[in-house]
N, C-alpha and C positions, 0 to 999 in steps of 0.2 A: 918726481917719481916716488918720493917717500910717502906722498899723500894718497897714492892709488890704492894700497891695501886698505886704508881706512875707508875710502869711498866704497870699495867692494864689500867691506864688512858692514857698512851701513845699509847697503842694498840687501844684504843677506838677512838682516834682522826682520822677523815677521811682524806684521801689523797686530795690534791688540785684538782686533776683531777676529783675525784669522787664528791667533794663538789660543783664544778662549772660546770654547765651543758654546758657551752660554752668553756671550757678549755680542752686541750688534746684530748682524744678519743671522748669526748662528742661533740667536734666541728665537727669531721668527721662523726658522726652519727646523725647530726642535721636533724630534719624532714624537708621534702620539704614543701615549701609554696604552697598555693592553685594555684597560677599562674604557678609554676613549674609543678605541677601535671596535670593541664589542657594542658600545652604545650607538655608534654611527652605523654599524652593520644592522642592528635591530631596527634603527629608524628608517633604513632603506628597505630591508627585507620584509618587515611586517606589512607596511602599506602595499608593497609590490605583491605579496602573496594574497592580500585581500582583494586587490584589483583583479589579479589573474583569476582567483577562485570565485569571486562574486560577479565579475563583469565579462572577462574574455572567455572563460571556459563555458559559461552558460550561453554566450552569444555564438560561439562556435558549435556548441551542441544544438542550438536552435537551427542553425543553418544546415547541420548534418541531418537532423530529424525532419526537416522540411521535404526531404526527398524520400521519406518513408510513409508507410501507412499505419504506423504504431498507434495503438489506442491507449497506451499508458498502463495496460493491465498485464499483458503477456510478458514473458521474459524477453530480454534484449536479444537472445539468440534467435528468436522467431520473427524479428523485425524483417519485413520485406521491403526491398528497395524498389521504388516506383519512379524514380527520376523526377522529371518536371511535371508529372501528372497533377500534383496538388496545385501548382501554379496555374495550369490550364483550367482546372476545375474552379479555382477562385475566380478567374476572369469570365469563364463561359457559363457555368451552371450554378453559381452561388448568388442568388438574388440580392442579398443584403450588401454585397461588395460595392456596387455602383453607388447606391445611396450613401454608404459610409464614406466613400471617396468624395462625393459631392459635399457632404456635411463637413469633412475635414478641410476641404478647400474653402468652404464658406466660413469656417471657424478661423482659418488663416487670414482670409480677406478681412473679416471683421476686426481681428486683433491688429492687423497691419494697417488698415485704412482708417479705423476709428480710434481704437484704444491707444495705439502707439503715438500718433500725433497729439492726442490729448495729454498723454503722459509727458511728452516732450514740452508741450505748451505750459503745463503746470510747473515743470522743472525750471523753465525760463523765468516764470513769475517768481518762484521761490528763491531763485538765484539773486534776485534784487534785494534780498534781506528785508522783506516787508515785515511790518509789525505782526507778531504772532506766527512768524513763518515756522518756528519749531513745532508749534501745535499743529499746523497744517501738514507738515511733513509726517508727523506721527500719525495723524488721522488718516492720511492717504496711504501710508505704508502699512497700517494695521491689517487690512485684508490679506496682505502678502503672507503674513505669518500664520494665517489660517489655512487649513487644508481645504481643498475643493469640496470634499464631502461635507465639511462643516458649513461651507459657504452655501451648499445646496440646501441644508436644513435652515439656515438663516433666511434665505430667500423664499423658502416655503412659507414663512410667516407673511410674506408680501404676495405670494402667488396662489395661496390656498383659495380653492373655489368657494368654500363656505365661509371661512373666517379670515381670508386674506385681506390685507390692508388695501390693495389696489381695487379689488371688487367692492370693498366696503365704501371707499371714498367715491368712486365713479359710478356706483350703482350698477355694475355689470355682473354678468354671470359666466365669465370665461374660465374655462379649465386650462390655465396657463401651462401646466405640466402634462396634462392628459391629451390635449388637442394636438394632433400631429401637424397641423397647419401653423401653429404658433409656438409650440414648445421649444423648437430649436432656437427661435429668437429670444425666448425667455432665458434659456440657459446661456446664450451668448451675452446677454446683458450681465448676468451674474459673473461670467468668466472675465468679461471686460472690466468689471468693477475691480477685480483683483489684479488684472494685468496692468491697469493704469498706474497703480502704486509701484509696481516693480519697474516699469519703464521710467517713471518719474525719478526714482532713486538712481538708476543707471545714468541717466542724462544729467542729473544734478551733480553727481560725482565727477562726470566729465567736464561740466561747466566750471566747476571749482578749479580744475587744472589748466584752464585756458589762460594764456598770458594776457594780463590786462593791457599791456602796451599795444596789442593788436586792436582792441576796441578803441583805445585812445587815438591811434593813428587813423582809424576809420572815421572817428568823430571829427578829427581835424580836417579830413577831406570832405566833410559835409555829408557823410552817409547817414541815412536814417537808421533807426534801431532794427527795423525789419531787414533792410539791405545789409547791415552789419552782421546780423545773425546768419542769413542764408549765404552770403558771399564770403564772410571771413570766419565766423565761429563754426558754422556747420561743417565746412571742409576739414577743420582741425579736429572735429569729433569723429573722424572716419573710423578709428578703432572701436569706439562706442557704437557707431552705427552697425558695424559688422556683428558685434556682440548682440545688439538688439535684434538684428535679423535672424541670427541663429536661435536666440531664446524664443522669439515669436513662432518660428517654424516648429521647434520642439514642443512648445506649449500647445500648438494646434494638434500635434500628433499624439501627445500623452494626455489629452483631455479625456480622461477616463472617469475620475472619481465623481464628477458632477453628474454626468449622464447615468452612471451606474446607480447612484443614490436615487435618482428620479424614477427611472423605469428599466434599469439594467440594459440600456442601450437599444431599446426597441421602440416601435410605434413612432417613427419619425426622428429618433435620436440615435440612429445607427452611426457608429464611429469605428475606425479600424481597431483601436485599442479595445473597445468593448467586444468586437468580433473575435479578437484573439482570446480574450478571457472566456467568452461563451464556448469556444471550441476546445480550449486547453483544460479548463477547470470546471466547465459547465456539464450539463447532463450528457452532451454528445460525446465528450472525452475523445476527441480526435486530435491527438498530439501532433501528428504529421501535418494535418491540414492547418491547424492553429499556428504551427511553427512556420509554415509558408507565409501566412499573413504577417507574422512577427518579422520575418525576414524582409518582407517588402517594406515595412516601417523602418527596419534597421538601415536598409540601403538608402532610403530617402533622407534619414537623419545623417548618415555618414557623408552624404554629398555636401550639406551645409556645414557640418563639423569640419570637413576637410578644407572648405573655403575659409573658415575662421582660423584654423591652425596655420594655413598658408599665409594668411594676412598677418597674423601675430609674428610668425617667424620672419617675414619680410620686413616688418617694422623693427624687429629686434636687430636685424643686421645693419640698419641704417645708423 
C-alpha cells in the first residue's frame, strides 16, 4: 500500500513532449507567424484573382453576350436580349460555319491520326537511349517553343509560289497558301510539324515513368517489343493518353494563328476560332454573334476537359 502513492505520482508526471510546447510533436504543430499567413494568403489569392478575372469572368461574359445583339459600340444599357437567335443564325444562315466545322474536324483527324502516332513512335525510339538522342529531342521539340504565327512565316519560305523551296525543287507552280483546294493541307503539314514534338515530349515523359520490371516480365514470357508496348506499356500510359487526347482536341479548336497569318481564315481556311475573331474584332463588330461562336467552342472544349479532370481525380483516389 505504501507504493501506491508513488505509482500515482509517476502517472501524474507529464511527458517531456507534452510539457514543452516546442518539443517533439509540438514543434511540428507550431502556429504560423503572421508573416507566414500573409505570404500563404497572397500565394492563394493572387493566382485565384487572376484566374477569375482573366478566365472565368470573360467566359461567363461571353456566354451572357451570346444571347444579345450588342455590336460593341453602344452602351450596355441598350443591349437587347435575343435569346437563342444567334445560335440559330450560326447554324442556318451563316455560310462559313459549316466549312469551319469541317476544317476543324479535319484538323482534329490529321493531328490525331497522323501527328499523334508519329510523336508516340518517336518517343518510343528516343526512350531507347540511342546515340544523339538528346540532340534529336531538342530538334523535335524546337518547333513547340515557336508560335504558330512564326511557324506560318517559316513555312512560307517553303510554300511561296515564286521563291518557295518546294516549287523550286519540283519545278511546280502551285500556290500552296492561295489555292483553296490545297491550302488546308499545307497548313496541316505545318501544324503537324509542331504537334509531333509536343506529343513526343509527353509520351517520352510517360515512358520514363514506366516500371522496368513490367518490360522484363514480358520479355521473360517471350513477348515481342511491339506486343510488350501495346499490351503492357500502352495501358500503363492511360493518364498520358487522356492528356494527349485533350491537348489534341484543344489544339484543333484553337488553331488560329497559322490560318490568320496566311489569309485571315478565308478562302478555304475557315476555322471556328477565325470566325470568332472576324465577328468580334473584325469589321463586322458583331459581339453577340461572335460570342455565340465562342460559346460553341467553349462547350466542346469543356466536354474533353471534364473527361480529363474526372480521369485525373479517379486516378488520384486509387
